[in-house]
C-alpha positions as CSV (number, residue, x, y, z in Angstrom):
1,X,61.3,22.2,34.2
2,X,64.7,21.9,32.6
3,X,65.1,19.3,29.8
4,X,67.9,18.5,28.5
5,X,71.4,20.4,28.0
6,X,69.6,23.2,30.2
7,X,66.4,23.9,27.7
8,X,64.4,25.6,29.7
9,X,60.6,26.0,28.9
10,X,57.1,26.8,30.7
11,X,56.1,23.1,30.8
12,X,56.0,20.8,33.8
13,X,54.8,17.4,34.7
14,X,52.0,17.1,37.0
15,X,52.5,14.1,39.2
16,X,49.4,11.8,39.7
17,X,47.7,9.0,42.6
18,X,48.8,5.7,41.9
19,X,46.7,3.3,40.7
20,X,46.8,-0.7,41.2
21,X,46.8,-2.5,37.8
22,X,44.5,-5.6,38.2
23,X,45.3,-8.8,36.4
24,X,43.8,-9.6,33.2
25,X,40.7,-11.9,32.9
26,X,40.7,-15.0,30.6
27,X,40.3,-14.0,26.7
28,X,37.1,-16.1,26.7
29,X,36.0,-14.4,29.6
30,X,36.9,-10.8,28.1
31,X,35.0,-11.1,24.9
32,X,31.8,-12.0,26.8
33,X,32.4,-9.3,29.0
34,X,33.0,-7.1,25.6
35,X,30.0,-8.6,24.5
36,X,27.2,-7.6,27.3
37,X,28.8,-4.2,27.3
38,X,28.4,-3.5,24.1
39,X,25.0,-4.5,24.1
40,X,24.2,-2.3,26.9
41,X,26.0,0.5,24.4
42,X,24.1,0.0,21.5
43,X,20.8,-1.0,23.2
44,X,18.8,2.1,21.8
45,X,19.8,1.8,18.6
46,X,18.8,-2.3,18.8
47,X,15.6,-1.6,19.9
48,X,14.8,1.1,17.1
49,X,16.2,-1.8,14.5
50,X,14.2,-4.5,16.1
51,X,11.1,-2.8,16.5
52,X,11.4,-2.5,12.5
53,X,12.7,-5.8,11.4
54,X,10.3,-7.6,13.7
55,X,7.9,-8.4,10.8
56,X,11.5,-9.4,8.6
57,X,12.6,-11.5,11.5
58,X,9.6,-13.5,11.8
59,X,9.6,-14.7,7.8
60,X,8.9,-18.2,7.2
61,X,9.0,-17.6,2.7
62,X,11.0,-16.2,0.8
63,X,12.4,-12.7,1.0
64,X,10.8,-10.6,-2.0
65,X,11.9,-6.7,-2.9
66,X,8.9,-5.5,-0.4
67,X,10.8,-7.3,2.3
68,X,14.6,-5.5,1.5
69,X,12.7,-2.1,1.0
70,X,11.3,-2.6,4.9
71,X,15.0,-3.5,5.6
72,X,15.9,-0.7,3.9
73,X,14.1,1.7,5.9
74,X,15.0,0.2,9.2
75,X,19.2,0.5,8.4
76,X,18.2,4.4,7.4
77,X,16.3,5.1,10.3
78,X,19.6,3.4,12.7
79,X,22.0,6.0,10.7
80,X,23.7,3.6,8.2
81,X,23.6,6.7,5.6
82,X,21.7,6.4,2.1
83,X,25.3,5.2,0.4
84,X,26.3,2.3,3.0
85,X,22.5,1.1,3.3
86,X,22.2,1.4,-1.0
87,X,25.4,-0.8,-1.0
88,X,24.3,-3.4,2.1
89,X,20.7,-3.9,-0.1
90,X,22.6,-3.8,-3.5
91,X,24.5,-7.0,-2.2
92,X,21.5,-8.5,-1.0
93,X,19.7,-8.2,-4.2
94,X,22.3,-10.0,-6.2
95,X,22.0,-12.4,-3.7
96,X,18.7,-13.1,-4.0
97,X,19.2,-13.3,-7.8
98,X,21.3,-15.8,-7.4
99,X,20.3,-17.9,-4.9
100,X,16.4,-17.4,-3.0
101,X,17.0,-15.8,0.7
102,X,14.8,-18.4,2.9
103,X,13.1,-16.5,5.4
104,X,13.9,-13.8,8.1
105,X,16.4,-15.8,9.7
106,X,19.0,-15.9,6.8
107,X,18.2,-12.4,6.3
108,X,19.4,-11.6,9.2
109,X,22.5,-13.6,9.3
110,X,23.6,-12.1,5.5
111,X,22.9,-8.8,7.1
112,X,25.4,-9.2,9.9
113,X,28.1,-10.9,7.3
114,X,27.6,-7.8,5.4
115,X,28.1,-5.5,8.1
116,X,31.1,-7.0,9.7
117,X,32.7,-7.1,6.0
118,X,32.2,-3.1,6.1
119,X,33.5,-2.9,9.4
120,X,36.7,-5.0,9.2
121,X,37.6,-3.5,5.4
122,X,39.4,-0.6,6.8
123,X,41.2,-2.3,9.4
124,X,44.9,-1.8,9.9
125,X,47.5,-1.9,12.8
126,X,48.7,1.9,14.2
127,X,52.3,2.1,12.7
128,X,54.4,0.8,15.2
129,X,57.3,3.0,16.5
130,X,61.3,1.8,15.8
131,X,61.9,3.0,19.4
132,X,59.2,4.5,22.4
133,X,57.7,6.3,22.7
134,X,54.0,5.4,20.4
135,X,52.8,9.1,20.1
136,X,48.9,9.5,19.3
137,X,47.2,12.7,18.7
138,X,43.6,13.3,19.8
139,X,42.0,15.4,17.2
140,X,38.5,16.6,16.7
141,X,36.2,19.5,17.5
142,X,35.5,20.4,21.0
143,X,32.4,19.0,22.7
144,X,33.2,15.1,21.2
145,X,35.2,14.2,24.3
146,X,38.2,14.2,22.9
147,X,39.9,15.3,26.7
148,X,37.7,12.4,28.6
149,X,39.5,10.1,25.4
150,X,42.9,11.2,26.3
151,X,42.5,10.2,29.8
152,X,40.5,6.9,29.1
153,X,43.0,6.0,26.8
154,X,45.9,6.1,29.3
155,X,44.3,3.7,31.7
156,X,43.3,1.6,28.7
157,X,47.3,1.5,28.2
158,X,48.1,0.9,31.9
159,X,45.3,-1.8,31.9
160,X,47.5,-3.0,29.2
161,X,50.6,-3.2,31.2
162,X,52.6,0.1,29.4
163,X,53.6,3.0,30.7
164,X,52.0,5.8,29.9
165,X,52.5,10.1,29.7
166,X,49.7,12.6,28.8
167,X,50.6,15.9,27.1
168,X,48.3,18.8,27.7
169,X,48.3,20.3,24.3
170,X,45.2,22.1,23.9
171,X,46.3,25.4,25.3
172,X,43.3,26.7,23.5
173,X,40.2,25.7,25.6
174,X,39.7,27.7,28.7
175,X,40.2,24.5,31.6
176,X,41.1,21.7,29.0
177,X,44.3,21.2,30.7
178,X,42.7,21.3,34.0
179,X,40.0,18.7,32.9
180,X,43.3,16.6,31.6
181,X,44.8,16.4,35.0
182,X,41.8,14.9,36.5
183,X,41.9,12.3,34.4
184,X,45.6,11.5,34.5
185,X,45.0,11.7,38.4
186,X,42.2,8.9,37.6
187,X,44.5,6.8,35.6
188,X,47.4,6.9,37.6
189,X,49.8,8.7,35.0
190,X,51.7,11.7,35.1
191,X,51.4,14.6,32.2
192,X,53.5,17.4,31.1
193,X,51.9,20.5,30.6
194,X,52.2,24.9,30.1
195,X,50.1,27.6,30.9
196,X,46.8,28.2,29.1
197,X,47.5,30.0,25.7
198,X,50.8,28.3,25.4
199,X,52.7,26.8,22.3
200,X,51.4,23.4,21.8
201,X,54.0,22.2,20.2
202,X,57.0,23.5,22.5
203,X,54.6,21.2,25.6
204,X,54.7,18.4,23.0
205,X,58.7,19.0,22.5
206,X,58.8,18.1,26.4
207,X,56.5,15.5,26.4
208,X,58.3,13.4,24.0
209,X,62.1,14.6,25.3
210,X,60.4,13.1,28.6
211,X,58.9,9.7,27.2
212,X,62.1,9.1,25.7
213,X,64.4,9.8,28.6
214,X,62.4,7.8,30.7
215,X,61.5,4.9,28.3
216,X,57.6,5.6,28.4
217,X,55.9,3.3,25.9
218,X,52.6,5.4,25.2
219,X,52.5,9.1,24.4
220,X,48.5,10.5,23.9
221,X,48.5,14.0,23.0
222,X,45.5,15.8,23.6
223,X,45.1,18.8,21.2
224,X,42.9,21.9,20.7
225,X,39.5,21.6,19.6
226,X,39.3,22.8,15.7
227,X,37.4,22.8,12.1
228,X,39.0,21.7,9.5
229,X,38.3,25.4,8.3
230,X,40.0,27.1,11.1
231,X,43.1,27.6,9.2
232,X,45.3,28.6,11.9
233,X,44.6,25.8,14.2
234,X,45.3,23.6,11.4
235,X,48.7,25.0,10.8
236,X,49.6,24.7,14.5
237,X,48.6,21.2,14.3
238,X,50.7,20.5,11.2
239,X,53.4,22.5,13.2
240,X,52.9,19.8,16.4
241,X,53.0,16.8,13.6
242,X,56.5,18.4,12.5
243,X,57.8,18.4,15.7
244,X,57.0,15.0,16.7
245,X,58.4,13.6,13.7
246,X,61.7,15.1,14.1
247,X,62.0,13.6,17.6
248,X,60.4,10.5,17.1
249,X,60.7,8.7,13.8
250,X,57.3,8.0,12.4
251,X,55.7,10.3,14.9
252,X,52.6,10.4,15.0
253,X,52.4,6.9,14.5
254,X,48.3,7.6,15.4
255,X,45.7,10.3,14.8
256,X,42.5,9.3,16.4
257,X,39.6,11.6,15.7
258,X,36.9,11.7,18.3
259,X,33.4,11.6,16.9
260,X,30.2,12.1,18.7
261,X,27.8,9.4,17.9
262,X,24.6,11.2,18.7
263,X,25.3,13.5,16.2
264,X,24.8,10.8,13.6
265,X,25.5,11.7,10.0
266,X,26.0,15.7,10.6
267,X,28.9,14.4,12.6
268,X,29.9,12.2,9.5
269,X,30.1,15.2,7.1
270,X,32.2,17.1,9.3
271,X,34.6,14.1,10.1
272,X,35.1,13.3,6.4
273,X,36.5,16.7,5.4
274,X,38.3,16.8,9.0
275,X,40.3,13.6,8.1
276,X,41.3,15.1,4.7
277,X,43.3,18.3,6.3
278,X,44.6,16.0,10.0
279,X,46.1,12.7,8.6
280,X,43.5,11.0,10.7
281,X,44.1,7.0,10.9
282,X,41.4,5.7,13.1
283,X,37.9,7.1,14.9
284,X,37.1,7.5,18.5
285,X,33.5,6.9,18.5
286,X,32.3,8.7,21.9
287,X,28.7,8.7,23.3
288,X,27.6,5.8,21.8
289,X,25.5,4.7,25.0
290,X,23.4,7.5,24.4
291,X,22.2,7.2,20.7
292,X,19.7,5.2,18.4
293,X,22.2,6.4,16.0
294,X,24.6,3.6,16.5
295,X,24.7,2.5,12.6
296,X,27.1,5.8,12.1
297,X,29.6,2.9,12.9
298,X,29.1,1.0,10.3
299,X,28.9,4.1,8.1
300,X,32.5,5.9,9.4
301,X,34.3,2.5,8.0
302,X,32.9,2.6,4.8
303,X,32.5,6.5,3.7
304,X,35.8,7.4,5.3
305,X,37.6,4.1,5.4
306,X,38.8,4.7,8.8
307,X,38.6,1.7,11.3
308,X,36.1,2.3,14.7
309,X,39.5,2.1,17.1
310,X,37.9,2.8,20.3
311,X,34.0,3.3,21.4
312,X,32.8,4.9,24.5
313,X,30.1,3.8,26.5
314,X,29.6,6.0,29.9
315,X,31.1,8.4,31.8
316,X,33.6,5.8,34.2
317,X,37.1,5.3,33.3
318,X,36.9,2.0,32.1
319,X,33.7,3.0,29.8
320,X,36.1,3.3,26.8
321,X,36.2,-0.2,24.8
322,X,38.6,-1.1,22.1
323,X,36.3,-2.0,19.1
324,X,35.2,-5.5,18.1
325,X,33.1,-5.9,14.9
326,X,31.7,-8.8,15.6
327,X,30.7,-8.0,19.1
328,X,29.6,-4.8,17.9
329,X,27.2,-6.6,14.9
330,X,26.4,-9.2,17.3
331,X,24.7,-6.4,19.7
332,X,23.3,-4.6,16.8
333,X,21.4,-7.3,15.3
334,X,19.7,-9.7,17.8
């Protein structure tokens, strides 16, 4: 395919089947639906946490130090991590010193306040582009659901009534391009691709050029899975960032790191190192429905100072939910 001035590249667009956009439900109905789906997603974590907090929830007397130690154990089991759990318990102890915590009901309410505050602290709107497209990079290690999340995000944008283009810039992993093609078809969007082993920055160039020419609003770029220690791949990602910035002011406007919730604190440590090298602005937390370690979302917000933007709660197209701190906490702490 040729773009502007006869520039010939290896990349090409791949048409996809059209899908019909459904009308949006009323706000209250959408909120209720989100809460129910979030409850299903964190059911394993909620069950684990509830089992350990059962005695605390039934308290009718003032909460003492022994009760707080039981809560500490419950939070650690849910994978909030030592630092985050300690911060929460310190705040509760300070409150108890100033004013007694009367029973399990008040303790639960105060805990929910703490969790929501932590989750909201790093929230900030993604950079708004001066002109379309809004360019979003998906980064992370292989196996975290990066390519799948790219396709689901395309469907999410379409549901918002926005025009979308996918860019298959993961030319390193075998079958990554084919996998994204499948998701493009399911989402009803086009994608720009090149051959396996091709130059990711070149295919990104073509994708941005097409998005600008067609007035596409959202461009999602699936990048190669990499570790922060892989210097060559990190240099490649930096080259892609420079290419995007040269073509669209401020791009990439968001860099989303996909994290597998089932890895818990191990994944957090990897993400901490990765964010320093890749300019990450937010997290897509995948496979939340398959773990009892859902508390990792709270640790991410506090320890990485990054907002959780989306959570993956299943394998279907609509199983990527925009993260809502209150719905998450209400689902987690019954």
